[in-house]
N, C-alpha and C positions, 0 to 999 in steps of 0.2 A: 463605686463599690466593686466593679469588675477588677480595677487595678489593685484594690485591697485583696481580693481573692487570689489574684495572680501572685501577689507578694506572699500570701499565706502558703500557696502551692509551692513556691520556690523554697520557702523555709522548710516545708515538709520534705522536699527532695533532699535538702542538705542534712536533715536529721536522720534520714535512712538512705544514705548514698548507695549502698550495695543493692538493696531492693529496687531502688529507682533505676540504677544502671541495668539490672537484670530485666526489668520491664521494658525499658527503652530498647535494649538489644532484642528482646523477644518480638516486639512489634516491628522493629526495623528489619529483622530477618523475614518475618511474615510478609511485610510490605515489599521487600526486595524481591522475594520469590514471586509474589503475585504480580508485581508491576513488570517483571521480566516477561512473563508469558502474556500478560494483558497488553503490553506495548506492542509485542510482535503481532498479536491478534488484531489490535486496533489498526496498525499500519497496513495489514493485509486487507482488512475489511473497509477501510475508509474510502470515500469517494475520491478517486485520483484526479478528477477534473470537474469539481462541483459546478463551475460556471457553465459547463456545456454537457454534462453527463446525460441530460435528458434529450439532447439534440443530436448527438453522434450515435449512429446506428451501424452495427456490424451485420453484413449480409452473408447469409448461407443459403445455398440452393441445393435441393435434393436432385443431384445430377445422376445418381446411380439407377441402373435398371432394376426392375422388380426382382426381389429375391436376394439382392446383395445386401450385406450388412456392414455397418460402420460402428466404431467403438464409442461413439458419443451416446448420451443417455436416451436420445430420441432417434438414433440411427441416422442423424443428419450430418453430412460432411462439414467439417469445421472450416475448410478453405475452399477456394474456387479454382477452376481451371483457368489457364491463361486466356483462352478464347472467351469465356464468360466474363472475366474481369475486364478485358480490354473492350468488350462490347459496352459494358456499363460505363466504362471510363470515357469512351469516344462518343457515346450517344449524345444527341443535342438536348441536354437537360439543364435546367436552371440551378441545380443543386451543386454545392461544393462537394467534392468526392475525391477519394484517392484509392488506387490499387497499389499494393506494395508487397515486397518480400524482403527477406533478410539475405544478405550476402556478405562478402568480406574480401579484403585485399592486404597486400603488403604495402604500407604507406611509406613514401620516401620523397626526397627532393632531388634525387639523382646527383648527389654530391656526398662528400665525406664529412659534412658538418653535422648532419642529423642522422642518427642511427635508424635504419628501417625498423618498422614495428607492424605487427598484425593488428587490424582493426575491423570490427564488424561494421557493415554498411547497410543503410536502408535505401533500397531502390523504391522510389515512390513518384507520385505525380505532384505538381506544384502546390496543390491545395493543402497538402499535409501540414504546412507551417501555420496557416491560418486556422485550420480545423482544430489542431491540438494546442493552440495558444503558445507556439514556439516563438520566443522573443528574439528579434534580431539586434545585435550589437552594431554590426557594420553591414552595409549592403542590403540585399533582400533575396527573395526567391527567384529562381529562373523563370523566364516568361513562357507563355504557352507556345510561342513561336520557337523558342529554343528547345522546348520539349519535343515539338513536332519535327524539328529539323535535326534532332539527335545531336544537339550541340554538346561538346565536351566540357560541361560545367559541373560545379559541385558546391554544396553548402557544407560547412564544417562547424563543429561546436567550439566553444571557447577552450575546452580542454585540448582539442587537437590543434587549435590555432596557437595555444601557448607552447605546445611541443614543437611545432614546425616553424613558427614565425615569432616566437617570444612575445606573443600577445599583441603584436602590432596589427594595424588595419591591413589585412592581407588581401582585400578585395582587388582583383585584377592580377594577382600573382598566380603561379602555377604549382601544382604538386603532381606526384605520380602515384597511381594505384596500380600495382604490378607494373606493366609497361605502358599503361594509358596515361597520357598527359592531359590534365584537366585544369580549367581556370576556376579560381575561387570567385563566386559571385555574392556570397553572404556568410556571415559568422553569427551563430545563434548562441544564446545562453545554454549551458549544459542542461539537458533534459533530465532533470532529477525526479522522475516519477517513481514512487515507491513500488508500484505494481505496473508491470509492462502489459497493461490491459489491451493495447492495440494489437498485440501478437502473443497470445497466451500459448500458442503451439510450441514456442521455442524458449520456454522458461519464463514463468510469470514474474519472477523476482530478479531476473538478470538485469544488469545495467542497460540503459537505452543506448542505441547506436550514436556514434559521434560524427558520422559522415552520411550525407544524403545526396543521391544522384537521381536524375530523371529515369523513370522506369523504361523509357524507350531505348536508353543505352544498353539495357540488359539484353534485349532481343537482338540488337544490332551487333553486339560484341560477344554474344553467347555466354553471358554471365550466369552461372548456375547459382541456385539457392544454397545458402548455408543452413537453412531451416529444414523442417520436415516436408517430405514429399510423399503423398499417399496415393495409392492406386487401388482400383477395385475390379479391373478387367485386364485380361492379357492383351498387350499391344506391342507392336514393333516400334519401340521408341529408342532407336540406336543413336540418333543425332539430336542436337538441340532443336532443330527444326521440327523433328518428330514430337519432341516434348511440348512444343507450343501448340500443336493441333491435337494433342492427346487428351484423354480424360483424367490425367494426373492432376492432383489437387495440391497446390503449393503457394497460392497467393491469398492475401487478405484484402478485404474490400470494406471501406468505411464511407458513409455518406452523411452529410449534415442536413437534417430536416428540422425546420424551425417550428412547425405546428402540426396539428392533427391532419389537416387537409393535405399538406405536403407528404406526410407519411402515407396517407391513403392513396394518393396519386402514384407514389413510388411503388407501393405494393401492387397496384394494378399494372404498372409497367413491368414489374418482375414476372407477374403471372402471364401477361401477354407474351413476353419474351420466351418463357418456358413452353407455352403452347406452340409458339412458332418453331422452336427447336424440336419439339416433339413431332411436329409434322415433317421435320427433316430426318427423323429416325433416332434422335437422341431422347433422353428422359423417358425411357420406355416403362412407364408406370401407370397404374390405373388412376392414382390420385397425385396430382402435382402439389408440391409443398415447398415452403421456404421459411427461414427464420429471419426476423429483423429485430434485433435486440439493441437497446441503448446500453450505455457503458455499464451501469450498475446491474442491469438485467443480464448482460453477457458475463459479467464476473460471477454472478450467482449461478448462471447456467454452466459455466466452466468449473465451478467449485474451486475458485481461487483460495478461499478459506477452507482448509481440509478439516475433516471431522477430528483428526488428531489434535489440531490446534484448539478446537473447542474443548476437548477433553482435558488438555493441559491447563487451560484457564480454570476449568471446574476444579481440578485437583489442586491448583495453587490457592484457590479460595478456601478449599477444605483445609489446607495446611495453615492458612491464616486463621481459620476458626480454631484450630488446635492451639495456636499462639494466644489467641484471645482467651481461651479457656484457662491457660496457664496464668495469664495476667489477672484474670478474674480471681483466681485463688490467692495470688499475692496481694491484690487490692483488698480482698476480704480480710486477710490477716492484718494488713497494715491499718485499715480503717477501724476494725474492731479494737485494735490495740489503743486507738485514740478515743475510745468510748468515754473514759472519765473526763477527758478534756472537753468533748462534745457535751457531756452532761452539764458541766459548769457553764458553758456557753448558753445552753438552753435555759438554765436557771437564771442567767443574767438577762434573758429576754430574746434571744435568737429564736426565730421560728424554725419549724421543720424544713420549710421550703428554702430558707436561707442556708441552713446546713447542707441540704441536698444540693443546692446550686453551687455552693463552695466546692464540694467534692467533685461535681461534674466539671468545674473549671480546672481542677487539678488533673483529672484524667484527660481532659482536652489538651492541656499543656503537655502532658505525657505523649499524647498522640502527635503533637507538632514536632517534638524532638525525635520521636520514633519515625515519623514520616520523612523528615529531612535526612536522617541517617539511612532510611530505607531507600531513598533516591540514589545514594552512593552505592548501596548494595545492588540495586537494580542496574546501575550503570556497569558494575563489574559483571553481572549476569549477562547483560546484553553484549558486552565485549567478548565474553566467552562464547556466546552464540555466533557472533561474527567470525571469530577465529576458527571455531569448529565447523562452520557451515558457510562457505563463501556465497552460497545462493541467497542467504538472508542478509547479506551485507547492507543492502539499501533499506531494509525494513526493521532491522534490530537496532532501533533508535527510539528515543523519547522526544516527542515534540512538546510544545508548551502545554497542550491539553493534558498530556500524561504527567508532566512535571507538577501541574496543579492538582491532578487527581490523586497523586500519591499521598500527600499530607491530608487531603480530604478523607480518603479511605481510612487512613491511620486514625484520624480524630474520631470518625464514626465508630471504628472498631473499638477504640478505647472507651468511648462513651457507652457502647453496648456492654463492654466488660465491667464498667464501673457502675452501671445502673443498680444492680442488686446490692453490692456493698454500700453504695451511697444511701440507698433507701433503707437498708438495715440499720446503719449507724444513725440516721436522722430520726429514727424511732426510739432512740435512747431515752429512758425515763430519768430525768434529772435527779429525782429523790434518791434513787438507788446509789448514785455516786456521791451525792452530797453527804449521805450518812457515813460514807467511808472516809471522808476528809477529816 
């Protein structure tokens, strides 16, 4: 019966091609606009690491003295000082953890075969690869011994390996970052995370770094951050050594805690550390505090999804509602025009529900066509977003969920538009039209 109704729907489309095309275009434009904004919102809000988002925690310490203010919502610094980050990194703890910051270099091979290029670099500790599920193609992470010994080693992404070594296994080969010569110990798959959740201070939607170095090299070679450095007190920080012992905030710290007990123990460690530092003259506050947010909590705390994005989604659905209203009026005219035909069908034994079901199948098929064309319109819209705003380059895309959502929304929208016209025409009284024949 369903196939018969689909055949009738197709015949109906061919009888009124102009009206059918107008309705398909209307729903396609509405779906295209809606899916453009909804896809961007979805990619912003989706869990970037679902397998571990509840186990990775971002650490914030209230290091400022009483009376000082910070521009976060709860007056809590978003980053750590070098001395606090290195204490937590070097402490004898059973948890995987990483202190890190963003830097960058001119990358080259010290020859004329590869043109030098600028590349952002992530200074971090060895656990970053395991914690954030970074997959190795060749080699592996540097060892704790290499990190402690400040060994000149580096891990690069597939993208960088393709640029420098034509995609070959480059483990054991050397590259240059400015004038530093480093040995490649591992190549990872490109870190294609839609949201740079691990460092929201330096652009939540910018591409992830392609080069990773032991954080200990940073202090030894006076490698400054390319990210934000925040200060809250006047200090004489004229040299890099001064920066390391200052109250300047410029490092991020993440820890992997697998259960509630580990989280509770780590929270107690943080409080004990702050009490100890307070006795040394730091953290001059009446009440010590810290934040320990998992990935999704931290994204919500940082407001990764802006209010503007939510408003755009709302407006796009309102635009879709206008398209549905126009389709409703076209369907009403089209279906009522077929009332004599429906009257004859009713006289021959078709029930109201059969007539109603037939017309819903027709509007559903209309939704399928409009949804598929709407995906094309949405892809054009997302391309425009990427071209006009490079910040959204990683998130202005449709994944499989959004590709399936587009026709689903289109079908639902068309069914909503067709409910009243279908109900009206199925109530046709056969006798009225039989008398006219």
